[in-house]
N, C-alpha and C positions, 0 to 999 in steps of 0.2 A: 625856273630862270627863264626871261623871255627869251625868244631867238635872238632877236640884234644882239644881247648881251653874252647868250651862249656862243653866237660866232666870233664876237669880240675876244672873249676867253679861249675861243682855240686859235685865233689869230696871234694870240698873246705867246701861248702853248708852241705854236711852231716857229714863231719867230725866237722863242729861246733855245729849242731844238737846235736850228739854224747857227746862232750864237755859240752854242755850247759845242756843237761839232766841229764849227770852224776852229773856236779855241783849241780844240783836240786835234788839228791838224787832218781832220777826215774829210775825203769828199763824201758827196751822198751816196756815190756806188759803194764805197769803201765801208761805210756805216751800214748799209745796207745788208753787205755781204754779212757782217758779224751779227745781225738781229733777224736774219733770215727773208729780208723782203727785198725787192728790186729798188735800184736809186731812184727811180723814178717814182717807186711809191715814197721815198724819204722827201723828194720834192714837194709830194701834194701834200705830206703832212705839214711840212715848212709852210706852205701855202694857202693851208687850213682847207683844201679842196676836200680832203678825206681824213677820217679819224682812225687812229690805229686800234688795232685790239690790245686788252689790257697785257698779255704777255708779250706783246711787243713793246709796248710800255716798258716794263719790266727790265727787258733786256738792254734797251737804251740805256736805262739807269745804270746797269752793270758796266755798259762797255763805256759811256763817258764819265762813270764814276761821279754820277750826282746825288747820291743819297738818297734813293726813291722819289726825287721831285717830280719826274714825269709820271711814275705812277701813282702819287697822291693827287696830282693836279687830274690827272685822267678820273681818277675815283669821283673828284669833287663836280667833274663836267659831265660824265655819264653817271648821272644820279637817278636815271629812269627806273624803278624798280619794277614796271609792268615787263621788262625784257631781263632775262639771264645775261650775264655779262659777256660770255662767250658771243652772243647774239645781236650786242648794241652797236657793234660796228655796220653789221648789214642792216639793221633798221635805220640808221643813221643815211647810208647810202640809196636805200629805196625811193625816197622823194627826188635823189639827184638823177636818176635814171631816166633814160630815154626809152629802154626797151628792157624788159625782164623776162626771161624765159626759166619756166622750171619744168623739175622731173619729180614727180612723188610716186613711189613705188608702194604706199599702204593707206595713205592718208590724204585728206582734202587739203591742200595748202592753205596756210594761213591767210592769206590774202583773199582767200575766197571761203571762207567760213562763217558759217551763222552763229550767231550767239549760242544757241542751244547746242549745236555740234561742237564748238568751241569748248563751252563747259563740260560736255560729256567726256572731252577727249582730255581736258586738263584734270578732271575728276578722276579718271582712268588712270593717269599717272602719279597723282597727289592725293590718295584715297583719305588722308589726315588731314589735309590742308582746311585752314579755316576758310568760311564763305568770303570775307574779305579778302584773301588771297587770290582765289579763283575771280572772285568780280574783277581785280587789279588785271589780273592777265587776259582776260576776257575783254577787257576794256580796252588793253593795249591792242589786241588784234584789229578789233574793230577799228580804233582809231588808225590802224596803218591801212587798212582796206580802202579810207578815204580816198588815195592817190587814184582810186581807179574810176572814182566818180567824177574826179575834177575834168574842166576841159581841157586841161593841158596833160591828162594822164599818159602814162607811158603805153607803147603798145607792149601788151601783156599776151605770151604765149605759154600756155602749159600743156604738158604731157601727164597724164596720170595712169597709172597702172588700173586694168579693171578691177583689180584688188582694194581698191581706194572705195569704189562702188558697191561693194559686195560685203565688206567685213564691216558688222554692225558697230559702230559707235554711238552709245545712248540707244534709245528705242527706236524702233521701225518708223514711227512718227518725226523723231529728230532727223534720221537719215532720207526721209524721203522730202521733208522741208530743204535740207542742206542740198541734195540732188536738184530739186525744183529750182533752187537759187541759181546754182551753175546754169543749167539749162537757159533760163531766163537773163542771165548775162550775155549768152552767145547768142540768144535772139535780138538782144539789144545792140549786140556788136561792140561791146564792151571790152571784151576778151575774145581770143582765139583760143580752143581747146581740143585737144586729141586724147584719145583713149587707146592705150595699148592692151590691145585684147590678151587674155590668157593664151590663145592661140599662137602668139607671137612667138612664144617660147623665150630663148636666153637671150639678151641684148647686151650691150656695151656697158651699161652702168646696173645692172642687175642687182638688185637688193641695195642701192645706195639713192639718195637723192641730191639733186644738185640745183642751182640756181645762177643763171648767167645775167650780167647786169652792164648794160652798155651805157655811155655817158656823152653828151655833146664835147666837152672840152678834156675828156679824159680817158684813159686805156679802159678797156672792158675790164670786168673781174668775176672770180667764179667764187661762189658761196658753198661749201659743202658742210653738213653738218654729223656728227658723232653722237657717242653716249655722252651726254653733257658736255660737250664741246663742238666748236665751230671753227671753220678755218676758211680766211679771204684768201684767195689766190690770185696775183696777176700776172707772173712769167709768162711772156707772149707764148712761149713753147705750150705752156700748160693749158693755157686758155685756147689757143688752137686747137689741140688734144680733143679739149670739151666741147668745143663748137661743133666739132666732127662728129664726136658721141651723139651729140644733140640732133645733129640732121639724121644720123642713122635710126635715132628714136623716131623722129617724125615719119620717116620713109616706113617705118615697120608699124607705126600707127595708123588705126582708122582715118579717115577723111572726117573734117571738122562737122560735115552733115550725118555720116554716119555715128559718130561718136554722141553727137546730140541725141541722135535717134536711140542711141544703147543706154544713155543718162536717164532720157525720158523714160526707157523701160525699166530699167531697175528702180527707179521712183516709185512707177505704178506696182511693181515687186512688193517693195516695204509699203507702199499703203494699203495691198492686199493684205498684209501681214497687221496690220493694225485694225484692219475690221473683222480679224477673224480671232481675236482677242480680245 
C-alpha cells in the first residue's frame, strides 16, 4: 500500500473512531480510561497522528461494541510482516520522531545492527525459520535504519550495556564488523552513544530495554519490550519517570569518547579471535 493511500486509510480509521465514540456518548478521556490509554492518545488516533497497538484496537471494539471493526481494519493496515504485531506501532512512530533515546542491556539496538549481526540474532531466536523469513526480518531492520542516514534524521542517543559488546552474536568477525559499524557512526557524528560498563553495577532499568521517542507536535512516548510483547506508554507521569531513569543511566555511563574507545577495543578483541581460528 502506498504511503499516501495508507495515511488516507488511517485517517478514515480515526474519523470512524471519533464518530462511533461520539455516538456512544464518550469523551476521549472516558474512552481512553476504558482501553487503558490516555485521552490525548485517543485524540491522536482520531487525527491519524499515531497508530494504536492491536490490543488497543481490540479493546476499542469491545467498549464501543463494533463487532471487531477496528481490529479487522487495523490488521489490513498493519500488514507489514517484517515486524511482529506488538512492534508495529513503534515502527510506525520512528520516522516521525525528532529524538530517539534507547537503552539495551544485552544486544545492539535494531537501528544500529549490521545485516550479518541481525541475521545471526534472528537465527539464534528462530533456529527452524526459513531463509525467506529471516531475510524479511533483516530487511525490515535495515529499512528502519534508513532514518539515521536521512538529512532530517532524528537525534539518536543510545546507551548500551557493556554486555552488548562482549556477548557473541554470530562469529567473531560478525561481532567485530558490528562494533566497527557503531564506532564509524559515532565518528561520523550521526549518533550519540555511551556504554554502561560492568563496573557501574546496579542501575534503574537493570535487565530491561527501553526507547524514548519525542515528536514535534505530540507528547513523548516510551516503548518497552518483553517476551513476545511490547508496550507504548504515554502517561506523562510514567514518561517523566523513564526520562529520569535514562538521565541516571547516562550519568553512570562512560563518556561518548571513552565509550567509543571501549567499542573499538572490543572490536579488536573480536578481530584477534578471528585471526586465531
